[in-house]
C-alpha positions in Angstrom: 0.2 42.2 5.4 -0.2 42.8 9.0 -3.2 42.1 11.8 -5.6 45.5 11.8 -7.9 44.2 14.1 -8.5 41.8 16.9 -11.8 41.0 18.4 -12.5 38.8 21.1 -15.8 37.8 23.3 -15.9 35.5 25.7 -12.4 34.2 25.8 -10.3 33.9 29.3 -10.4 37.4 31.1 -12.2 39.0 28.0 -15.9 38.6 29.0 -17.1 41.6 27.0 -17.0 42.0 23.6 -13.4 43.8 23.2 -11.9 45.2 20.0 -8.4 45.6 19.6 -7.1 47.9 16.8 -6.7 49.4 14.2 -2.9 48.2 14.6 0.3 49.7 13.1 1.7 48.0 10.5 4.9 48.7 12.0 5.1 48.2 16.1 2.4 47.9 18.6 3.2 47.7 22.3 0.5 46.2 24.7 0.6 47.8 28.2 -1.5 47.3 31.4 -1.3 46.4 35.0 -0.9 42.8 36.4 -4.3 40.9 35.5 -5.5 42.9 32.7 -5.1 40.7 30.1 -2.0 41.4 28.4 -1.1 37.6 28.0 -4.5 36.5 27.2 -4.3 38.7 24.3 -1.3 36.8 22.7 -3.0 33.8 23.8 -6.2 34.8 22.0 -3.5 35.0 18.8 -2.0 31.7 19.2 -5.7 30.3 19.6 -6.3 31.3 16.0 -3.0 31.1 14.4 -1.3 28.4 16.1 -1.7 24.6 17.2 -1.2 25.5 20.6 -4.9 24.8 21.7 -5.5 21.3 20.1 -6.7 18.3 21.1 -8.4 19.8 24.4 -9.9 18.0 26.9 -13.4 19.1 28.2 -11.8 20.7 31.4 -9.2 22.5 28.9 -11.9 24.0 26.8 -13.7 25.1 30.0 -10.7 27.2 31.1 -10.7 29.0 27.9 -14.3 30.2 28.7 -14.5 33.2 31.1 -15.6 32.5 34.3 -16.7 35.9 35.5 -19.7 37.0 37.6 -22.9 36.5 35.8 -24.2 34.0 33.4 -21.8 31.2 32.4 -20.2 31.4 29.1 -21.2 28.5 26.7 -19.0 29.7 23.6 -16.5 32.2 23.2 -14.6 33.3 19.8 -11.6 35.2 18.6 -11.5 37.4 15.2 -8.7 38.4 13.6 -8.6 40.6 10.7 -5.4 41.0 8.4 -4.8 43.7 6.0 -4.3 41.7 2.8 -3.8 44.5 0.5 -0.5 42.8 -0.8 -2.7 39.8 -1.5 -0.2 37.6 0.5 -3.0 35.8 1.5 -4.4 34.2 -1.8 -7.6 35.9 -1.5 -8.8 38.7 -4.1 -10.0 41.0 -0.9 -8.0 43.8 0.8 -9.2 42.4 4.3 -9.3 39.0 5.3 -10.8 37.7 8.4 -10.3 34.5 10.2 -12.4 33.4 13.1 -12.2 30.6 15.6 -15.3 30.2 18.0 -15.0 27.3 20.8 -17.7 25.8 22.8 -17.5 23.2 25.7 -17.9 20.6 23.0 -16.8 21.7 19.4 -14.9 24.4 17.6 -16.1 26.1 14.5 -13.7 27.9 11.9 -14.7 30.7 9.5 -13.1 33.0 6.9 -14.7 36.0 5.8 -18.1 34.6 7.7 -17.9 31.5 5.6 -17.8 28.1 7.5 -14.5 26.6 6.6 -12.6 23.4 8.1 -9.6 23.4 10.5 -7.4 22.1 7.8 -8.6 25.0 5.1 -7.4 27.6 7.5 -4.3 25.9 8.2 -3.7 25.5 4.2 -4.3 28.9 3.7 -1.9 30.3 6.3 0.7 27.8 5.2 0.1 29.0 1.6 1.0 32.8 3.2 3.9 31.4 4.8 2.4 31.1 8.3 3.2 27.8 10.3 0.7 27.0 12.7 2.8 24.1 14.2 6.0 26.3 15.1 4.7 29.9 14.1 8.2 32.1 13.9 5.8 35.3 14.1 4.7 34.7 17.5 7.9 34.9 19.3 7.6 34.1 23.0 9.9 34.3 26.0 13.3 32.3 25.2 12.0 31.9 21.7 14.9 34.0 20.6 17.5 32.3 22.3 16.4 28.8 21.3 16.7 30.0 17.7 19.9 31.3 17.9 21.2 27.8 19.2 19.3 25.8 16.8 21.4 23.2 14.5 21.6 24.0 10.9 18.8 21.5 10.2 16.3 22.8 12.3 17.2 26.8 10.8 16.6 24.8 7.5 13.4 23.8 8.8 12.1 27.2 10.2 13.0 28.8 6.5 10.9 26.3 5.0 8.1 27.2 7.5 8.5 30.9 6.6 8.5 30.4 2.7 5.5 28.1 3.3 6.6 25.1 1.2 5.6 22.9 4.0 2.1 22.9 3.0 3.4 21.7 -0.3 5.2 19.2 0.9 2.5 17.7 3.2 0.5 17.6 -0.3 3.1 15.6 -2.1 3.1 13.1 1.1 -0.3 12.9 0.8 -0.4 12.4 -2.9 2.3 9.5 -2.7 0.3 7.8 0.0 -2.7 8.0 -2.2 -0.6 6.5 -5.0 0.8 3.8 -2.9 -2.9 2.9 -1.9 -4.0 2.9 -5.6 -1.0 0.7 -7.1 -1.8 -1.7 -3.8 -5.4 -2.0 -4.9 -4.6 -2.4 -8.5 -2.2 -5.2 -7.8 -5.0 -7.0 -5.9 -7.2 -6.2 -8.6 -5.3 -7.7 -10.8 -4.9 -10.6 -8.8 -8.3 -11.1 -8.8 -8.4 -10.6 -12.3 -5.7 -13.5 -13.2 -7.5 -15.8 -10.8 -10.9 -15.3 -12.6 -9.1 -15.6 -15.9 -7.1 -19.0 -15.1 -11.0 -20.2 -13.6 -12.4 -19.3 -16.9 -9.8 -21.0 -18.7 -10.1 -24.1 -17.1 -13.7 -24.3 -17.3 -13.2 -23.3 -21.4 -10.8 -26.2 -21.4 -13.2 -28.7 -19.6 -16.0 -27.4 -22.0 -13.9 -27.8 -25.1 -13.0 -31.3 -24.0 -16.8 -32.3 -23.5 -17.4 -30.9 -26.9 -14.8 -33.3 -28.3 -16.4 -36.2 -26.9 -19.6 -35.1 -27.9 -18.6 -35.1 -31.6 -16.9 -38.6 -31.4 -19.9 -40.0 -30.1 -22.0 -38.2 -33.1 -19.6 -39.6 -35.7 -20.0 -43.3 -33.8 -23.8 -42.8 -33.7 -24.0 -41.6 -37.6 -23.2 -45.3 -39.0 -26.0 -47.0 -36.5 -28.6 -44.5 -37.7 -28.0 -45.1 -41.2 -28.6 -49.2 -40.6 -31.5 -48.4 -38.7 
């Protein structure tokens, strides 16, 4: 599995629609003059595949939109086409396209042109072994040194991210939370039922006593009715 194409439009320095690819499944080199957009190309990858651009303020969102000459850019997008011939992404297609569109107020996400949620993409990437929170496949300057200096626990966490097991642990934690909430609701329901049961039992006891009194009164009245 590898990235075949990257399509960028309106994002940072890429004002016009730019198609990067086809890319090699082995090695690719990005070269260019200073200010030609090399760093912004990798920013575009992080924009789609990581959490680097989350919970942004309006001014931060505006900085991602191209500010060059001409009409103002009100939205931009980055689209990544994966070669999925090994079906690492749980999809029957040999190509999978992930697209993120950003505007001044909201983001939109697409998989193969189908509108999805951010969490849908996160789950899909995690299942395929791509961590959005700490993407090992995007190695920034100084990252290699950091990996070599990691503690054992940190390396284990990285291995879990690479294996894509974190998504299942998150789902397990979410399921356990739902179960706890359900147990708490069940306990509350049982308390209400117990209180109602006790109230009903008291009412039945009161009615039973009244019935006994009426029966006694009836026994006393029967001789009087005979005499009359």
